[in-house]
Steps between C-alpha positions, in 0.01 A plus 500: 500500500615205719404257224668688224809349328706816561422489875586123525821568308590781736449283808722239343767764440481594865527138607804449275670817614464391859715194436801728454412838646315669780187640334320806616173622344421860603214739471406834648193386702519580873324181600556165332136394523398784259776420256420324165830306535369357829174411340649346186857395551514418874174308474640281221845448654406442863537148635809438290837429653607861578406776742299800390549802713335840455659834590237728662506878457654541855781269410385201692511154345179293476476139409259404234308306766460816709388700188247231421351518853464877450341435158254268662404763751479776226268284283248479787350184376228340709639237741385288783387181345636147550602501138745797525829371367779760531653415169165534323426824680841645396424407136159661525669811648748521204194473268297772677793742547634434151159576333492821700840599370402415144191721513698796649751516213 
């Protein structure tokens, strides 16, 4: 999906909208790390020049960096080598958890 033209066009629409408006993308998931928007949209927009903040079910705000740390823990990837790079581990966590979501739908 992330490589599809319609998805890329949608991301561009979000970027353009953010130039003039405060943009909010909502879903009904209680936890951002099990949300398809987190797995697709957030993953592809993070690192750009804006803040991504998630609203948890209890109303607390969570930065995307905090959510990614929880994602890393939830993915339970093997760690402990000299070659563990946090950015690579987070990408691998997105892959593992995203595949799990895709097979559960």
